[in-house]
N, C-alpha and C positions, 0 to 999 in steps of 0.2 A: 198432687204430683205422684205420690206413691200409688194411688189408684190407677193413674194413667200408665205407669210403668207396668203394673200387673196386667192391665188390659192389653197392652201391646205384646207382652210376653204370652198371654193367652191366645192372641191372634196368631202368633208364630206357631204355637203348639197345635192349635186346631186347624189352622189354614195351611200349614206347610209340613210340620214334622209328621203328624198322623197320616196325611195323604201321601207323603213320601214313602212311608213304610208300607202303606197299602199298595202303592205302585210297585214297590219292590216285590211284594208277595205275588202280585198278578204276573209280573214278568218272570219271576223266578220259577213259578210252577205252571208255566204254560204247557199245555199238552204237547208231547213230542210230535204227534201227527201234524199239529199246526205249525211247528217249526220247520217241518219238511214240506210245507205247502200241500199237504194231502187233505183229506176230508177235515173240515174245520168244525170244531165243537162250538155249538151255538151258545152254550153257557159261558165259554171262555171269551167269545167275541163280545157278549153283553157285558162281561166284567171289564174287558178292555175299554169298551165304549164309556162305561161309567167313570173310569179313572181319567181317560182322555178328556171327557166332557168337563170334569172338575178342573183340570189344569187349564183348559181353554177359558172357562169362566174366571178363574183366578188371574190369567193373563189379561183378559179384558178389564177386570176390576183394577188391576195394578196400573194399566194404561190410563184409565179414567182417573184414578187417584192422583196421578202425576199432575193433572191440571187443577185439581181442587186442593192440592197440598197446602197452598198459601191460605186457604180459608178453613182449614180443618179446625183451627183453634176457635173459630166462631160457632162451630156446631157443638151443641152440648152433648156430652156422653158419646162422642164419636167412636172412640175405640171400643166402648162397651157394645155399641150397635154393630160394630165390625165383627166382634167376637160372635154375636148372635147370628149374623149373616153367614159366617163360616160354619157355625154349628148346623145351621139349616142346610147348607150345601152338602155336608158330609153325612147327615143323619140318614138312617135306613139305607145304608150302602150307596151313598151318593145320589139318592133320589132327588134331592134339591138341585144338585148340579145338572142332572138329566133334565129336570123341568125347566131350569133357566136356559140351558143350551137349546132345547127344542123350541121354546117359545120366544126367545129373544135373539140369541147369537146366530143360530142357524137361519132364522128368517132374514135378519139384516145382511149377513154375509152372502147368502144365496142371491139376494136381490142385487148386490153390487159385486158379485164374484167376477164377472167379466171385466169390469172396469179396474178392479184391484189387480187382476192378472196382467192386464195390459200395462198398468202403471208399474208393476214390479218388473215386467220384462224391459220396459224402457229405462227404468232406473238401473237395472243390471247392465244394460248395454252402455249407458252413459258412464257408469262407474268404471267399466272395463276400458272405455275410451279415455277417460281421465287418467286412469292408472297407466295406460299405454303412453299417453302424452307426457305424463310425469317421468316415466322411465326414459323416454326419448330425450327430454330436456336434461335429465340428470346425466345421461350418457354423453350428450353434446358438451355439457359443462366439464365433465371429466376429461373428454378428449381434448378440449381447448386448454385445460389446465396442464395436461400432460405435454401437449405440444409446446406451450409456453415454457414449461420446465426444461424440456429438451433443447429448445432454442436458446434459453439462458445458459444451459450447460455448454452448448456448442460455442456460444460467444466467449465464455470464459476460457474454454480450451484454445480457441483461435487466438484470443488475446495473449495467452501464455506462449503459444507457438510463435506469434509475431514478436513478442518480447525477446524470446530466445534467439530468433533469427536476426533481429536487430542487433543484439549483443554480439552474435557470431559475425555479422557483417562488419560491425565496427572493429572487432578484433582482427578480422582478416584484412580489412582496409589498412589498419595500422601496421600490420606486418608487411603488407605490400609496400606501403610508403617507406617503412624502415629499410626494406631491401633495396628500394630504388635510391634512397638517400645514401646507404652504404656504398652502392655501386658508383654513385656520383662522386662521393668523397674519394673513393679509390681512384677514379679517373682524374680528378683534380690533383690529387697527390702525385700521380704519375706525370701529369703535365708540368707541375711545378718543379719536380726533380729533374726532368729531362730538359726543360727550357726549350730552346730552338732546335736542339739536337733530336735525333730520332729516338723513339721509345725503345727500351730494352725489351726483348721478347720474353713472354711468360714461359715459365717452366711447365713441364708436363703436369705436375701436381696442381699448379695454379690454374692452368687451362681447364683441368678436370673440375676444380672447385668452381670456376667461372660458369661452366656449362651446368653444373648442378644447381647453382644459385639461380641461373636463368630459368631452368626447368621448374624449380620451386616457385619462382615468381609467376610463371605462366600458370601453374597449377592453382596458386592462390587467387589469381585473377579469374580463372574459370569458376572456382568455388564461389567467389563473391558475386559473379554474374548469375550463377544458379540460385543463390540465396535471394538475390534481388527479384528474379523471375517468380520464385515461389511466393515471396511476400506480396508482389503485385497481384498474383492470382488470388491470394487470400483476401486482399483488400477489395477486389472486384466482387467476391462472393459475399461480402458483408452487406 
């Protein structure tokens, strides 16, 4: 177990940490002319190719290692062999990586380059389409949820208004009935007091009060009718 841990740590040092620092050195000290797309230094291009070739080989190896990961424990001294492979890649200024890239990766990818490009283009278009459909579905769901919430809020407000109108209509109707009853009682009292004789004329103050009460009665009737029309319109809109 201890040897396996040391071997994996050595793989990280040789296969990642050291090449990472070399990549930093190459990029950090690129010739200024090359950065300005002027005349390119051949030595700098070769150095870049060595570093890029190494990372390409490492990427291909990591991809392949994903599929054999379940069988690694069956391979004796796997991590020790992996350390030696990485050391061969980086020795003599990444000459091993250049050899592996030129003789294997470049040949395989060049042979299938067109198919890979077409597949990548189709995958990109399909991914964009799926994302667009997902956004549309999400927007529709959000719109429906918002509409449902607004409809629910409208129903609550209309129910509150209807309840208030019903209460006002009941109160107005009660007041109208009370005024009519009072007027009827007053007429009955006058009929009982007068008997078969003619009624006594009302005074000016009483006549004024009578007209005022009739005006209030008519106003309350109009209010009740208006409330009934508003409530009927709201009921039809539900």
